N, C-alpha and C positions, 0 to 999 in steps of 0.2 A: 503206384498208389501212395498218397501222402501219409506221412507219419502222423497219426492222430494226436500224438503227444506234443509235437512242435506247434507252437502258436504262430499262425500265418501273419505276415506283415500286412500293413494297411493296403499297400499296392497289390499284394496277392489277393486280398479280399475284394478290392475294387475290380480286379480282373475277373474274378469269379462272378461278381454281380453283373458285369457287362455281358456275360454269356447268356443272360436271360433268367427269368424266375424259375423255370423248370430245372435248369442245371444248378442254379444257386441253391434252391431248396433241397435238391438231392445231395449236392456237395456238402451243404451245411450239416445234414444228418450224420455225415461221416465224422464231423468235428463236434458232435454233441457234448462230448466231455471236455472240450477245450473252451477256455474263457475268451470268447471272441469279442472284439470291440471295434466299432466303426467310428470312434470319436475323430472328428476333424476331416472326415471324408468329403470329397467335392465331386458332385455329379450335376450335370446340366443337360436338360433336354433328353433324358434317358427314359426308355420304357421300362418301368418297374412293376407293371401290372401283375398282381397275384404273388408278389414276392413276400417272403416270410422274414420279418424283422422282429418277431416276438422275442421279448426278454433281453434284447440287445441294447447296448449303450451306443447311441449315435449322437453324442453331444458335440456342440460347437461345429456341427457339420454344415455343408452347403448342398442342399438337394433342391435345385432351382428349376422351375419350369419343367418338371418331370411328370410322368404319368404313373400314379401308384393306385390305379383302380383295383379294388378288391384286395389290397395288400393286407397282410396279417401283421399287426403292430401291437398285439396284446402285451401290456406291461413293458413296452419299449420306452427308452429314455431319449427324447429329442431336446433336452434342455439346451437353451442358447443356440439352437440350430436355425438356419435360414431355409424355410420350406416354401418361400414365396412362389406364387403362381403354379403350384403343384396341384394336380388333380387327384384328390383323395376320395373320389366317389366309391361308395360301397366298401371302403376300407374299414377294418376292424381295429378301432383305436381304444378298445376297452382297457381302462386303467393305465393308459399310456401317459407319459409325462412330457408335456410340451411347454413346461414353465419357461418363461422368458424367451421362447422361440418366436420366429417371425413367420406367420402364415398369411401374410397379406395377399389378397386376390386368390386364395386357395378355393378349390371346389370340394364341398363336403356332402354333396347330394347322396343320400342313402347310407352315409357312413355311420357306424356305431360308435358313439362317444360316451357311453356309460362310464362314470367314474374317471373321466378324462381330467387330468390335472393341468389346468391352463393358467395358473397364477403367473401374472406378469407377462403374458404372451401378447403379441401384436396380431390381432385378428381383424385388421382393417379390410373393408370392402368385401367381406364374406357374406354370402346369402345363407342365412340360418333358417330359412323357411323349411319346416318339416323337422327341425331339431328343437329340443327343449334346453335352452341355454341356462335355465334356472338350476340345472343339475351340474353345471360346470363350476369350477373354482374361478371366479371372476376377479379375484383380488389383484389389483394393479394392471388389469388388461387394457388394451386399446382396441376399441370397436368403432373407430372413425369410419364413417361411410358404410357401416354394416347394415344389412337388411334384416331387421328384427320384426318384420310385420307379423301381427297376430300372436306374438309371444305372450304367454301367461307369466307375468313377472310380479304378481301381487306379493308384497312383502319382501321382495328381493333386495339385496344390498348391492347397489350399483354406485357406491360413493367413490369419489376421487378417481374417476375413469375418464379416458378420452373418448367421448361419444359424439364428436363433431360430425355433423351431416348424417347422423344415424337415422334410420327409418323406424319409428315406433308406431306406425299406422296400425290402428285397430288393436293395439296392445292393451292388456289389463295391467295398469300401473297402480292399482290400489295399494296404498301404504308402501310403495317402493321408495327406497332411500337413494336419492341422487346427490347427497351432500358433497359439495366441492367438485362436482364433475363438470367437464367441458361439454356443453350441449349446444354450442353455437350452431345455428341454422338447422337444428334437428327437426324432424317432422313428427307431430303428435296428432295428425288428422284422425278423427274418430276414435282416439284412444280413451280408455277409462282412467280418469285422473281423480282419485278420491283419497284424501289424507296423504297424498304424495309429498315427499320431503325434498324441496329444491334449495335448501340453505346453501349459500356461498357458491351457487352454480353460475356458470357463464351461459346465459340464455339469450345472448344478442341475436337479433334477426329471427327469433322463433315466432311462429304464427300460432297464437292461442285464441284466435278470433272466435267469438260466439261459443266459448267453452265454459263448462261449469267448473269453476276453480274455488268453490267455497271451502273455507278452512284450510287451504293449501299454504304451506310455509315456504315463503320466498326470502326469508331473512338473509340479509347481506348478499343477495344474489345480484348479478349484473343483468338487468332487463332493458338495457339501452336499445332503442330501435325495435323493441318487441311489440307485436300487434296484439293488443288486448281489446279491440273494439267489440262491443256487445257482449263482453264476458261477464259472468256472475262472480264478483269479487267479494261477496258477503263474508265478513270475518276473515278474509284472506290476510296473511301477515306479510307486509313488505318492509318491516322495520330494518333500517340501515341498508336498504336495497338501493340500487341505482336505476331510476326510472327515466333518465334523460332520453328524450326522443321517443318515448313510448306513445303508442296510439291508443287513446282512451275514449273514443266516441261511444256514448251511451253505455258505459260500464255501470254495473251495480256496485257502488262503493260503500254501501251501508255497513257500518261497523268494521270497515277494513282498518288495518293497523299500519300506520306509516310513520312511526317514531323515527327521527333522525334519517329520514329518507333523503336521497340526493336526486334532485330533478331540476336541471337548468332550463329545460323547456319540454313541452309535451304537445302532442297533436290531438285536438278535440273534434275536428271535422270528420264527416263520414268518409271523405276522400283524402284525408290527411292534409287538407289545405288550410287549416287554421292552426297556426303555430303560436303558442303562448310562452313567453319568457318568464322566468321566476328568479327572484333574488334568493340568496342563501336562506334556507329553512322556510321560505315563503309558501312553497307548495304544501308543506306539512301543516303550517298554521291555517291555510285556507281550507284544506280538505280533511283534516284530522277529525275523527268521530268521537274522540274522548280526550279528557284532560287528566293530568296527574298533579299531585302536590308532593313536596319533598320535605323530609324531616332530617335535619343534620344534627348529629350528636358529636360534641367535642370528645376526643379520645375514643377508645374502643367501647362499644356498648356492652353492658354486663348482662348476664343471664337473667338477673332480676328485672332489669329494664326491658328486656325482650318479653318477659311475662306480662308486662303491663300494656304492650302494644294492642292486643285485642280490645282492652278496655278503652283505649284512646279511640279506636275505630268505632266502637259502639257509641261512644259519647258524640263523635262527629255526626254519625248517622241520626242520632236522636236530636241533636241541635239543628241540623238542616234536614227537616222532615222530607221523606221521599227519596233521599239520596242512598246510593249503595256504593260502598268502597271496598277494595281489597288490597292486601299487601302485595305489591308487584315485585319488589326486589329489596334486598338488604345487601349493601356493598360497602366494603372498607375503602375509604378514600384517604388522601393525605390529611392527617390531623384529626381523623375521626371516622364516623360511620354515617352513611347516607341511606335513609329509608325512602322508598317511593310508594305512595298510595295512589291507586288508579281509581278514577271516578267512573263507575259502571252505569249508574242511572242518575239523572239530574232532578227527577221529580218535578214539582211546580216551579223550581228555582230557575232563574235566568242563567244560562250557561256562561254568559260573559261576566257575570258577577260572582257566580258560585265559587269558581276556583280561587278568586281573590279572598272571598270571605272565609273559605275553609282554611286557606293558608294563614290568615290572621289568627284564627282560632287555634290551629296547630301550633303556631309559634308560642301562643300564650300557655297552652297546656304543656308543651315540651319544656318550656322554661321552668315550670313547676316540677316537671318530671326530673329534670337535671338537678334541681335543688334538693331532691331526695338524696343525692350522693353525700351531702354534708349533714344530713339529719340522721345521726347514728341510731337514735331510738326507733324512728319510723322504719329505717332500713332493716333493723334487726327484726321488727315485727313482720315485715314483708318476707324475709327469709324464713322465719318460723312458719308462716302460713303456707309458703311454697313447700316446705318440708312436710307439713301436715297433709297437703294434697298428695305428695309423693307417697307418704306412708299409707294413705288410705287406698289409693288406686293402683300403685305399682304391683303389690302382691297379687291383686286380682288379674292384672294383665299377664303376669308370669304364670298364673294358674291356667288362664285361657291358652297360653302358648304351650304349656305342658300337655293340656288336653288335646290340642291339635297334633302334637308330636306323638302322643300315645295311641292315636287312632290307628289301629292295626288292620282292620277289615277294609278291603278296598275292592272296587269293581274294576277288574283289569282284563285286558285281552292278552291271552297267552299264545305265543308262537313257538312251536317246536320244529326243528329242522334236523335232517340227517343226510349225510352223503352216501350214495350208493357205491359199492365197490371198494369201500375202505379196507375191508379185511383181505382183499386180494392184492393190494399194493405191496410191492416188495420193499425191503428195508431201505434200498437205495433211493426210491422215489417217495416213500412215505413222508419223510421229514420235509422235502421240498414242496410236495403237494399241500400238506397241511399249512406250511408257512404262507404259500400263495393264497390258500383258502382264507386264512385269517387276515392276511393283508388286504384282500379284496372286500371282506365284509365289515372290517372295522370302521372305515369312513362312512359306510352306509348307516351303521348303527348310530354314529354320531349325528349324521344329517337328520335322521328321523326321531332322535331323542329316545332311543330304546332304554328301558330301565331294568334293573335286576338281571343283567346278563349272566348266563351260566354256560360254560363251554367245556365239554369233556370229549377229547379225541375229535371225532368228526361230527359230533352232535352239538346243537346250539339251542338254548332256551332264552327267550327275551320276552318282555312285557311292555304294554302300552296302556295309557289311560284312554286313548281314543282308538276305536275300532278301525275307522277308515285309514288312519295313519299306520296302524299295524299291517293292514293288507297292502298298503302302498310300499311299506318297507319290505315285506315278504316278497312282493312282486319284483322289486328292484334287485333284491338279492338273487332271486331265481334267474332273472335275465342276465345279470352280470356273471354269475357262476356258470350258466349254460353257455354263454359266449366264450368263457375261458375253458370249456371242455369238461366241466363237472356235471354230475347228475344229482339232483336234489329232491328230497321228499319233504313236504311241509304239512303240519296240522295246526289249526287255529281254533281256539275256544274262548268264550268270554264268561266270566262268573265272579262270584265273591271269593277273594283270595286273602288268606291271613299271612301277614309278614311276621316271621318268627326268627329268633336268633338261633343259628346253628351252633350248638355247644362244641361240636368237633372242629369246625372251620373258624368259628368266631365271627362270621359275617351273616347278614340277613339272608333268609331263605324263604321259599313260598310253599304254602300248603293249601289244599282245596281240591274238590272234584274237577274244577276247570283245568287245573294243571295236569291231572291224570288223563282227562279226556283229550286234551291237545296232544299228549304223547301217544294215546291210542290211535288217533286219526293219522298221525305222522307214520306210525308203523304199518298202517293199512294203505297209505298213499303209494301211487306209482311214481317213478322218476318224472319230475316236471310238474306233478300235481300239487296244488295247494287246496287241501280239504278243510272245509269249515262247517260248523253246525248251523242249524236254522237260526239260533240266537245271534250268531255273528252276522248272518245275512240281514236279519231284522235291524240290527244296530247300524249297518253301513249302507244298505241298498238305497237309502234316500239321497245319497250323494251321486247316484247314477254314474259312477266311475268304473264299475266292474260288471262282468257278466258271470252269472251264477248258473252252472249246469248241474241239475239234480243227478245224484248217484247213490247207489246202495253199497254198503260195505259190511263185511262180517268181522266182528270184534275178535281180536286174538286173545284178549284177556277180559275178565269181568271188571265192571266199573259201575258203582251205584246200583241202580235198578236193572242194569243190563248184564246178563250172564255171558260167559265166554261162548262165542259162536253166534250170538244174537246179531240179526241183520238190522242195521239202523240207516236212516236217511241222512245224507249230508250233501254238500255242494262242492264242486270243483270251481275255483275262482280264477278268472283271467282278467287282464286289464282291458278296459274299454276306452278310456280317455287318457290324456296326458297327465303324468304325475304332477306337473306344474299347476294343475287346476285345483290342487288341494289347498 
């Protein structure tokens, strides 16, 4: 029998692994007190089905083309490891760390990836159908050739990623941020694209044909050879983008933005058989839907001069009846400051003449404006008037801000949680289990924006301004902790809560019947249950994301109008749809 104190060498550990999962798992329990590490291990084509790698460090390792079906990898560390072509079907990767690891061509069918840290990982050519990648840490990952069909990625941050040849078919990409990402030849067939951000993206060879791209931001993106035929580009922003070789047959270009666009040639025919060449900036001049005028101030513009700009705009709009202008930008340039005014509406004026006439009037007014710098008396009067405006309105603004900050009564959803078996844990495992418990829930609370967190021992109280978000957070915590071997009871209530300063702790605390009711529900819940009141159900059921099962409970303590022992109606909540649909 091995000495449990002696730390085995990497070769000894590899030998035990090659004996199979059953022997390894049994052997590992004998070394439960030993700090085992598999850093740098090399395995290829090995059957590791059902193996237990939980809590182990397996960094800078090579586990290539192996089978790890049903493997236990809870809180395992695979940082910088190569797991390419490995079958991780049904594996438990809860809270595992695969940051900067290579999982190219891996199989994740049925795997549990809750709280998986994938920052900087290479996840190329993985089929993510059936997984919710919005729960993953996607910072710096590579998803080239990945199958993301049907993913709910609304509002997700997918910026600066390698997404070449990725499949976004039927995805919800509303408000998704792709800034700076490589989307060359990606597929967006039947995807929902609404307020999606494509700034600085590589979108060459992408097919956007007949898609609704209204108000989409393609600023500084590379759209060369992109198919935009029959697309709705109303108010779409292509400023500073590259449209060379784009297919533009029957596009709706009304009010699109193409300032400083680059387009050497474009295809306007239905079958891309009509190629039109353009000189530098010619495309912009021919198809721009609006004009702008510029105001150049020598030296840096002063705060007093900035205060007069709205008056100049009003004067121009009154002089050229029917026009609408707005301040587009204020930029410091060499030798001074440049203001750009955008012409939004032309009114009855001829567009070809309006820009020239406005520019002439702007130059006349600005010359007088600059002359103010040498008129000490008038400049002093202007400063005094601005000071009077500040003296009149600033205190009122501060009062409004104070009233907002002093508003203490809030409608909040309260979530109470408690671990079962806490009092039965021995001193040896208590500290480790609580550390794991807190480590697992902390990133979840951050993800869902929990407020006023309060944790004592094995209990947790958190609040949310949105009931659906509260239930989503509670559901994720339950799933993660259940997968990690914990049993959790949860109670949820919504109501008016007062935020008060705790004179003992010196921090904000919460008071109200809703706080007490959530605690009563938690104490009556069985392990794995999330008990909520009818008010919580009413506020969240319209999202159709949860299943509510009616249940009766007997109160352990009195609260409000209910005496101790009273039977009340409540609901046990389970998840119905993907959390990414929130």
